[in-house]
C-alpha positions in Angstrom: 1.8 -14.4 18.3 1.3 -11.2 16.3 3.5 -8.2 16.0 2.2 -4.9 17.4 3.8 -1.4 17.7 3.0 0.4 20.9 3.5 4.1 21.8 4.7 4.1 25.4 4.3 7.9 25.9 4.0 11.0 23.8 7.3 12.1 22.2 9.8 10.9 19.6 10.1 7.8 17.6 12.1 6.2 20.4 8.8 5.9 22.3 7.6 3.3 19.8 8.1 -0.3 20.9 7.7 -3.4 18.8 6.3 -6.4 20.8 4.1 -9.4 20.4 0.5 -10.1 21.4 -1.9 -13.0 21.0 -4.9 -12.5 18.7 -7.9 -11.2 20.8 -11.4 -12.6 20.8 -13.9 -10.1 19.4 -16.8 -8.7 21.5 -20.4 -9.1 20.4 -20.3 -6.2 17.9 -16.7 -6.5 16.9 -14.6 -8.3 14.2 -11.0 -9.3 14.3 -9.2 -8.2 11.1 -5.8 -9.6 10.0 -4.2 -6.7 8.2 -2.8 -7.0 4.7 -1.6 -3.4 5.0 -1.9 -0.4 7.4 -2.1 3.1 6.2 0.1 5.9 7.6 -1.0 9.5 8.0 0.4 12.7 9.4 -2.3 12.3 12.1 -0.1 9.4 13.4 2.7 11.9 13.9 0.4 14.3 15.8 -0.8 11.4 18.0 2.8 10.3 18.7 4.0 13.8 19.5 1.0 14.4 21.8 -0.4 17.3 19.8 -3.6 15.3 19.7 -3.6 13.4 23.0 -4.8 9.8 23.1 -7.0 8.6 25.9 -4.3 6.5 27.7 -0.8 5.2 27.3 0.6 2.8 26.2 -1.4 3.2 23.0 -1.4 1.7 19.6 -1.3 4.3 16.8 -3.0 4.1 13.3 -6.4 5.0 12.0 -6.7 3.0 8.8 -6.0 -0.4 7.3 -7.3 -3.2 5.1 -7.3 -7.0 5.4 -9.3 -10.1 6.0 -11.9 -10.8 8.6 -10.6 -13.5 10.8 -13.3 -13.8 13.5 -16.6 -12.1 14.2 -18.6 -11.4 17.4 -21.9 -13.1 18.3 -24.0 -10.1 17.2 -22.2 -9.5 13.9 -24.3 -9.9 10.8 -23.3 -9.2 7.2 -19.6 -10.1 7.6 -17.9 -13.5 8.0 -14.4 -14.8 8.2 -12.7 -14.5 4.9 -14.3 -11.3 3.8 -12.0 -8.5 2.7 -12.6 -5.2 4.4 -11.1 -1.7 5.0 -11.7 1.0 7.6 -10.7 4.5 8.7 -11.1 6.6 11.7 -11.5 6.0 15.4 -10.8 3.9 17.4 -7.0 4.1 16.8 -5.1 0.9 16.9 -4.0 0.0 13.4 -0.3 -0.6 14.0 -0.8 -4.3 14.6 -0.9 -7.5 12.6 -4.4 -8.1 13.9 -6.8 -5.9 15.7 -10.4 -5.7 17.0 -12.7 -3.3 15.2 -16.3 -2.3 15.7 -18.2 -3.9 12.9 -19.8 -0.5 12.1 -16.4 0.7 10.9 -15.7 -2.1 8.5 -16.3 -1.5 4.8 -16.4 -4.4 2.4 -13.9 -4.2 -0.4 -14.6 -5.2 -4.0 -12.2 -7.5 -5.7 -11.0 -4.7 -8.0 -9.5 -2.7 -5.1 -6.3 -4.2 -3.7 -5.9 -4.2 0.1 -2.7 -2.1 -0.1 -4.4 0.6 -2.2 -7.4 0.6 0.2 -5.1 0.9 3.2 -3.2 3.8 1.7 -6.4 5.6 0.5 -9.3 5.3 2.8 -8.7 8.1 5.3 -7.3 10.4 2.5 -10.2 9.5 0.3 -12.6 10.4 3.1 -10.8 13.6 3.6 -10.9 14.4 -0.1 -14.6 13.7 -0.1 -15.2 16.0 2.8 -13.0 18.8 1.3 -14.4 18.6 -2.3 -18.1 18.1 -1.5 -18.7 19.5 2.0 -16.1 22.2 2.8 -16.4 23.7 -0.7 -18.4 22.0 -3.5 -16.2 21.6 -6.5 -17.9 22.0 -9.9 -16.6 22.2 -13.5 -14.5 25.4 -13.8 -13.7 25.7 -10.1 -10.1 26.8 -9.5 -8.4 25.1 -6.6 -5.1 25.4 -4.9 -3.7 22.2 -3.5 -0.6 22.3 -1.4 1.8 19.3 -1.3 0.1 18.1 -4.5 2.4 15.1 -4.8 1.9 13.9 -1.3 -0.4 11.2 0.1 -3.5 13.4 0.4 -2.5 15.6 -2.5 -2.3 12.8 -5.0 -5.9 11.8 -4.4 -7.2 15.4 -4.1 -5.7 16.3 -7.5 -7.2 13.3 -9.2 -10.6 13.7 -7.6 -10.7 17.5 -8.2 -9.9 16.9 -11.9 -12.6 14.2 -12.0 -15.1 16.9 -10.9 -13.9 19.3 -13.6 -11.7 21.7 -11.6 -8.6 23.5 -12.7 -5.9 22.5 -10.3 -3.0 24.6 -9.2 -0.6 22.6 -7.0 2.5 23.4 -4.9 5.4 21.0 -4.7 8.9 21.2 -3.2 10.8 19.8 -6.2 10.8 19.1 -9.9 10.5 15.4 -9.2 7.4 15.9 -7.3 6.1 18.3 -10.0 6.3 15.5 -12.5 4.3 13.3 -10.2 1.6 15.9 -9.6 1.4 16.5 -13.4 0.8 12.8 -13.8 -2.1 13.0 -11.4 -3.6 15.7 -13.6 -2.5 19.0 -12.1 -2.8 21.9 -14.5 -0.2 24.2 -13.0 2.6 23.6 -10.5 4.4 26.1 -8.3 7.7 24.5 -7.5 10.1 25.0 -4.6 9.8 25.5 -0.9 10.7 29.2 -1.3 8.5 29.9 -4.3 6.4 33.1 -4.2 3.0 31.3 -4.0 0.9 34.4 -3.9 2.5 36.0 -6.9 2.4 32.8 -8.9 -1.3 32.3 -8.1 -2.2 35.8 -9.1 -0.3 35.4 -12.4 -2.1 32.1 -13.2 -5.5 33.5 -12.3 -5.1 37.0 -13.9 -5.0 38.5 -10.4 -8.4 36.9 -9.5 -7.3 34.3 -7.0 -8.4 30.7 -6.6 -11.9 29.7 -5.4 -10.6 27.5 -2.7 -7.3 26.5 -1.2 -6.5 23.3 0.8 -3.6 23.8 3.2 -2.1 21.0 5.1 1.3 22.7 5.4 0.5 25.3 8.1 3.2 27.5 9.5 3.4 30.7 7.3 1.8 28.9 4.3 -1.7 29.6 5.7 -1.3 33.3 5.4 -0.1 32.8 1.8 -3.1 30.6 1.1 -5.5 33.3 2.4 -3.8 35.8 0.2 -4.2 33.4 -2.8 -8.0 33.1 -2.7 -10.4 35.4 -4.4 -12.9 37.6 -2.5 -15.5 35.3 -0.9 -13.3 32.4 -1.6 -12.5 29.7 1.0 -9.4 28.5 2.7 -9.5 25.1 4.5 -6.7 24.5 7.0 -6.3 20.8 7.5 -2.9 20.3 9.1 0.4 21.8 10.1 3.0 19.5 8.6 5.3 22.5 8.2 5.0 23.7 11.7 2.6 25.5 14.1 0.2 28.1 12.6 0.7 31.7 13.8 -2.4 33.6 14.8 -4.5 34.9 11.9 -5.7 38.5 12.0 -9.4 39.0 11.1 -8.4 41.7 8.7 -6.5 39.1 6.6 -9.9 37.8 5.6 -11.0 41.0 3.9 -12.8 41.3 1.6 -15.1 38.5 2.6 -12.8 35.5 2.5 -13.7 32.5 4.7 -11.3 30.3 6.8 -12.5 26.9 7.9 -10.8 24.1 9.9 -12.6 20.9 9.0 -11.7 17.7 10.9 -12.1 14.4 9.1 -11.9 12.4 12.4 -14.8 14.5 13.8 -16.8 14.2 10.5 -16.7 10.4 10.3 -17.5 9.9 14.0 -21.1 9.9 12.9 -21.7 6.4 11.6 -24.3 7.4 8.9 -22.0 10.1 7.5 -19.1 7.6 7.6 -20.9 4.9 5.7 -22.3 7.3 3.1 -18.9 8.8 2.5 -17.1 5.4 2.3 -19.6 4.2 -0.3 -18.5 7.1 -2.6 -14.8 6.6 -1.7 -14.8 2.9 -2.5 -16.4 3.7 -5.9 -13.7 6.3 -6.5 -11.0 3.7 -5.6 -12.5 1.2 -8.0 -12.4 3.9 -10.7 -8.7 4.5 -10.1 -8.9 7.7 -8.1 -6.5 6.6 -5.3 -3.6 7.7 -3.3 -0.2 6.8 -4.7 1.9 4.4 -2.6 5.4 5.8 -2.3 7.0 3.3 0.0 6.2 0.1 1.9 7.7 -0.7 5.3 7.5 -3.8 7.5 5.3 -3.2 10.5 8.3 -3.4 12.8 9.9 -0.6 10.8 7.1 1.8 11.9 9.5 4.2 13.7 11.7 4.5 10.5 8.6 5.1 8.4 7.3 7.8 10.7 10.7 9.5 10.6 10.6 9.5 6.8 7.0 10.8 6.8 7.8 13.5 9.4 10.7 14.8 7.3 8.3 15.6 4.4 10.3 13.4 2.0 7.4 11.1 0.9 6.1 11.6 -2.6 2.8 9.8 -1.9 1.5 7.5 0.8 3.4 5.2 3.1 2.0 1.8 4.2 3.1 -0.7 6.8 2.9 -4.4 5.9 2.7 -7.0 8.8 
């Protein structure tokens, strides 16, 4: 029997229940993967709270993982038991020792990419790819503002943006996280939850503003992000880890600033887009552009891990290990 963590109903971590289930037989176009590691994302928190409702309850959370193919369906070609794979995106269901997965979501891993690294990095890598190449194409000399630059997504965004030749301004909550963000390549750090982000950005850019800001904090930070970009610059709002986002007045976008709200889950629903993006992401992981693993938890400690993630204490990514 395998361990599985089930969300009984939307709400707090007390609604997460650890139980056991027998490994399931894959359908014709499915594989069964035995997880080496399961990635955790703030999206899991949104799903648990019910901010983004799941189709039915009880439900199994989790949208990324990595491990070994254990069984394949009758119509599966190209993968066999023993192959190492990773995945990200829908359908949810990663908080389990084994799970069934549509073969179209499975991406073969090279030997140079450890499973734990892949599990921590796939969805964040896909998000970074979307943000840095689709939402706003980063080029040498682009000035970017990355909030939570030492976090799970922030660590890979900083590394990838520097790889593309950008100048990176990051925000972090502490000097400890500032040291981490510098190690990822950030050029400038704005430190402290109460820091005057707008004034600091204006000083660093000689009052010009950044070309693009990536904001997963939400709450009142989005208004600060909008004020920090140059005219005709772009702000991408990608989450609200700091709380709900107040309404944004159209006048706040003068003169000519753009506000976009990209969704990685929507973007990678299209199989061709997903496979094209994962090819690039796996190349980046093999080159060392990865998320940083801050902590590992046993699968049955998922509630504790979510509590730690939700509190904003993680300097990097969290993974669950069955």
